[in-house]
C-alpha positions in Angstrom: 13.4 -10.2 -17.5 13.5 -9.5 -21.2 13.8 -5.6 -21.4 13.1 -6.0 -25.2 9.7 -7.0 -24.5 8.9 -3.9 -22.8 7.1 -1.3 -25.2 6.5 2.4 -25.0 3.1 3.5 -25.8 1.3 7.0 -26.1 -1.7 7.3 -23.6 -4.0 10.1 -22.1 -2.7 11.0 -18.8 -6.4 10.5 -17.3 -6.3 6.8 -18.4 -6.3 4.1 -15.7 -2.9 2.8 -16.5 -1.3 6.2 -16.7 -3.0 7.1 -13.3 -1.5 4.1 -11.9 2.0 5.2 -13.0 1.5 8.9 -11.8 0.4 7.3 -8.3 3.5 5.2 -8.3 5.8 8.1 -9.4 4.3 10.5 -7.0 4.6 7.8 -4.1 8.2 7.2 -4.7 9.4 10.9 -5.0 7.1 12.1 -2.3 8.3 9.2 0.2 11.8 9.9 -0.6 11.4 13.9 -0.1 9.6 13.2 3.2 11.9 10.4 4.6 8.9 8.0 5.1 6.1 6.7 3.1 3.8 9.5 1.8 0.2 9.5 3.3 -2.9 9.2 0.8 -3.6 12.6 1.7 -0.1 13.8 0.5 -0.2 12.2 -2.9 -3.8 13.5 -3.5 -2.6 17.2 -2.8 0.5 16.3 -5.1 -1.7 15.2 -7.9 -4.0 18.4 -7.3 -1.2 20.7 -7.3 0.8 19.0 -10.2 -2.1 18.5 -12.8 -1.3 16.4 -16.0 -3.7 18.2 -18.2 -1.3 19.7 -20.5 0.6 16.2 -21.2 -1.6 15.8 -24.3 -1.4 16.6 -28.1 -1.0 18.9 -29.9 1.4 20.3 -27.2 2.1 17.5 -25.0 2.6 13.7 -24.7 2.4 11.2 -22.1 4.3 7.8 -22.7 4.1 4.4 -20.6 6.6 1.6 -20.6 4.7 -1.3 -20.6 5.3 -5.3 -20.3 1.9 -6.9 -21.4 -0.6 -5.3 -19.1 1.9 -4.1 -16.3 3.2 -0.3 -16.2 6.8 -0.3 -15.8 7.2 3.7 -15.8 6.2 6.9 -17.6 7.4 10.2 -18.9 5.8 13.5 -20.0 6.5 16.0 -22.7 5.1 19.5 -22.5 5.8 22.3 -25.0 6.3 25.5 -22.7 7.9 27.9 -25.3 7.7 27.6 -29.2 10.8 25.5 -29.8 11.2 24.2 -26.0 9.9 21.3 -24.6 9.8 20.1 -20.8 10.2 16.8 -19.5 8.1 15.9 -16.6 7.4 12.8 -14.4 10.2 10.3 -15.7 9.5 7.2 -13.6 10.7 3.8 -13.8 9.2 1.3 -11.2 11.8 -0.3 -8.6 11.5 -4.0 -10.2 12.2 -2.5 -13.5 15.2 -0.6 -12.9 18.7 -1.0 -14.2 17.3 -2.3 -17.4 18.1 0.8 -19.4 14.1 2.0 -19.3 15.0 5.3 -18.2 17.2 5.9 -21.2 14.6 4.6 -23.5 11.9 6.8 -22.2 14.2 9.8 -22.4 15.2 8.8 -25.9 11.6 8.4 -27.0 10.6 11.9 -25.6 13.6 13.6 -27.4 12.3 12.0 -30.7 8.9 13.1 -30.0 10.3 16.4 -29.2 12.0 16.8 -32.1 8.9 15.4 -34.1 6.8 18.4 -32.8 9.4 20.8 -34.0 11.0 21.8 -30.9 14.8 21.7 -30.5 15.6 22.0 -27.0 14.3 20.1 -23.8 14.6 21.3 -20.2 13.6 19.5 -16.9 14.2 19.7 -13.2 15.2 17.2 -10.3 15.9 17.3 -6.7 19.3 16.6 -5.2 18.4 13.3 -3.7 17.3 11.8 -6.9 21.0 11.2 -8.0 20.0 8.1 -10.3 18.1 10.8 -12.5 20.9 13.4 -12.4 23.3 10.5 -13.5 20.9 9.7 -16.3 20.6 13.2 -17.6 24.2 13.7 -17.6 25.0 10.8 -19.4 22.3 11.8 -22.0 24.1 15.3 -22.8 22.0 17.3 -20.4 23.8 20.5 -18.8 22.8 22.1 -15.5 21.6 25.6 -15.9 20.2 28.3 -13.7 16.7 27.7 -12.4 13.8 28.0 -15.0 11.0 26.6 -12.6 10.1 27.5 -9.0 8.7 24.9 -6.2 10.0 23.2 -3.4 10.6 19.8 -5.3 13.4 21.5 -7.6 16.9 22.2 -6.8 18.5 21.1 -10.0 17.8 22.2 -13.7 18.9 20.8 -16.9 19.0 21.8 -20.7 19.8 20.0 -23.7 20.0 21.4 -27.5 18.5 18.7 -29.7 19.2 20.5 -33.1 
């Protein structure tokens, strides 16, 4: 696969391709969390519990990685303080992993964050998402004390962009 053919585009988080990406993201992280395939009811509950309506301009953005009409991954950004953004829902589909796509999505989020006048990004993840932890560390994110709560977070990161 030619990773260079994958383009990153901004979309509404309610668009059909975004909903497809968010469903795949939640299915992956919920199934890993439960240690078994997540049920449709669990996925619907997670979608309701973690809405995406804040991932839109002027305070947020939702990005998709696309190969033609195929959704390869996604990431969201939302302003949480005047100069601080938060990364949400970074996901790369299994068949598109190991192509540097997570790094490309994070680099684009950092670019968007700067363009929106923010100077710091934060995010959270879980201990079982070791690939994400390695990616964040390689991009210069440092572990910090908790900045959010909830059952799905046990590692928190920040990065100054300025």
